[in-house]
N, C-alpha and C positions, 0 to 999 in steps of 0.2 A: 532337425534336432539343433538345439542351441549349443554353442561351445560352452564348456564349463571351466571355471577357474579353480574348482575344487577337485583334488585327486579323490580316488575312491576311499582311501583310508581317512582322509580329512572329512569327507562327506559322512562316512559312517560315524565318526567321532562327534561331529556336529549334531547328527540325528540322535545319538545316544545321550549327549549332554542335555539337549532340549527335552527329550523323553523323560529322563531321570528327574529333571527339575520340575516338569509339569505334572508328573504322575507318581509322586512318592508313595501314595496310598496303595497303588496297584502293586508296586514291587514289594510292599510289606505283606500284602495278601498272597502274592506268589511265594514269598519266603515261608510264610506259614504253611502253605500247601506243600511245598517241597520238604519242609521239616516233617510233615505228617507222613509222607512217603518214606523218608529216611528212618524215622522212628519205627515205622511198621517193618521195614526191612531189618532193622536191628533186632526186633522181637522175633522175626523168623530165623535169623542167624543162618547157620549152615545145616539146618535140619534136612533130613532125607525126605524128599517129597515123593510119595508113592502113588497117590490117587491121580488118575489121568486128568480129571477136571482141575485139580490143584496145579498140575503141571501147566495146563493151558493158561489158567489164571495167572500163575507166577510169571510165565513168559510174556504174556500180553501186558501185565502190570509194569514189569521192568522196562519193556520196550516203550510203553506209554510215558513212563517217567523220563526216559532218555529223550523222547520226542518233545516233551514239555520243556525240558532244559534248553534244547536247541531252539524251540519255538520262541521262548522268551528272549533269547539272545538275538534272534533274527528280527523280531518285531521292534526290539530296542534300537536296532541299527537301521530301521526303515525298510526291511524286506518283508512286507506284509503278505503278499501272495504266497511266498515261500513258507512263512510262519503258519499261515492258514492251512497249507497242505499237510503240515505235521499235525495240526489240531484235528484235521480230518482223519488221520490215522488213529488218533486217540478215540474218536467217535466210533470208528469201525471196530476197534478193540472192545469198546463197550458192548456193541451188539453181539460180538462173538462170545464174550464172557457171559452175557445174559442167556445164551442158548446152548453152551457147550455141555451142560449137565444132561440135557435131553437129546441134543442133536449129535449123534456119534460121528457124523461126517466131519465135524470140526475137530474132534479128538483124533480121529483117524488121520486127518490131513496134517495137523500140527505135531502130534506126538509120534504117530506111527508111520509118517511119510507115505500115506496112501491118498493120492490126489482124488478129488471128487469128480473129475472129468476123464473120459476115455482117452483124451490126447495127452494125459500125464500132467495136466495142470490143475490147480486148485483155484476156483473162482466162487466167491460167495455173493449171494443176492442179499444185500444189506437191507433193502426194503422189506423183503420177506422175513428176515431175521428180526427186524424192528417190529413187524406186525405180530410175530409169535410172542414177543415179550411185552406186548401192549405199549409199545413206544413209537407208534407211527407218527404221532405229533412231533416227537423229538427228531425223527428222520426228516419230516417235511420242513421243519424249521432249521435246526442246527446243521444237520448233515447236508441238506440240499444247498443251504447258503454257503457252507464251507467248500463244497464242490464248485459252486458257481464262482466263488471268490478265488479259489486256487487254480481252477482250470483257466485256459485262455478264453476270456469272454469280454464283453463290453465293460463289466465291472472291473475286471483286472486291468484292462486298458486304461480306465480312468485313474486307477491307482498309480499307473506308470507315467501319467502325463500331468502337466501343469496348464491350467487355463490361462491363456494370453488375453483372449477376448471371447465373447459368446460364440464366435464362429471358428475359433482356432485354439487347439491345444497342442502343446509342445511335448514331445517325448523326453523323459528324463533318463539320462545315461547313468547317473549315480543316484543312490537312494537318498531320500529326504524324509523328514518327519511330517506325518499327516495325522492330525488329532483323531479324526473320526475313524480312519483305518486302524489306528492303534487301539482305540476303544473297542472296535468290532472284534479284533483279534483277542484282546484281553477278556472280553465278556465270554467268548466261546472257550477260551483256554481255561479260565477259572471254573466255569460251569462244568465242562466235560472232564477236566483234570480231577476235580473233586468228586465227580460222579464215578470215576474209575476207582476211587478209594473205597467205594462200596464193596468191590470184589477183593480189595486188599484186606478189608475187614473180615470178609467171609473166609479168606485164606488164613488169616490169623486165628479165627475161631476154630478152623480145622486142625491146624498143625502147631500153633504156638502155645508155649506153656508160660509165657510172660504175662504182664499186667495188661491184658487186652481190654478190660473194662475202661481203664484210664485212657487208652488210645481212642476208643469209640467216643468218649466225651470230647476229646480234642477234635475229632473228626466233625462232630455235630457243631462245635463252636466255629470251626473253620468254614463250614457250609453256611452258617448263619451270618458270619461276617461278610462273606462273598455276596450273599443274597442282599444284604443291606446296602452294600456298595452298588450292586447292579440295580437295585430299586431306586437309587438316587440318580441314575443316568437320565431318566426321562425328565426329571426336574431340571437337570443341568443342561441337557442338550435338546430338550423338546422332542418332537417327533422325527428328528433327522435320523 
């Protein structure tokens, strides 16, 4: 490992400054997405949620919202593997939300504290859940990549190293900005963060008495803007 002249705090600040300067459009899209969550929560207010499915949705939506906030902060400071681990949690929440109306084991585990394993633990098969909601392609692409990126693997090791020459890479003690790693995190964060708003919309339809129609219009606009940004990545970065 090379000695570093940057302290951890200085390195984080440098990464954040470069990231903010190079990707203002990403942070604008993230802000739009976060406002969508907040406006949805405001429409829900402090209503009494009685239906078990709505309880599962509300818990997973709020946890996903928190994960997205933390993920954005981490990727901005150069902690890409840690950021991706939080995005993976959001994808898992999507599969759980998509199945909880029909799969009572999810409701029993989350709401009624009834584990789905004899040993007192709750373990979900996300591939099976994805298959049940016709989202296996999503599992094979986003979820598998997020797992590979966030678990200790060759890909994660590459993120943690700097190429000195073709035969040698040096481990980085402190985080630093990496364009492609940041883009990979952002792409999955926006796509899956906005996908989770599908269930926020369902929750609003179930329990909110506010202007839900206007919220749905904002949601569609946010998705369209994110898709336009994502569609431009291939032109900007090629096949990398």
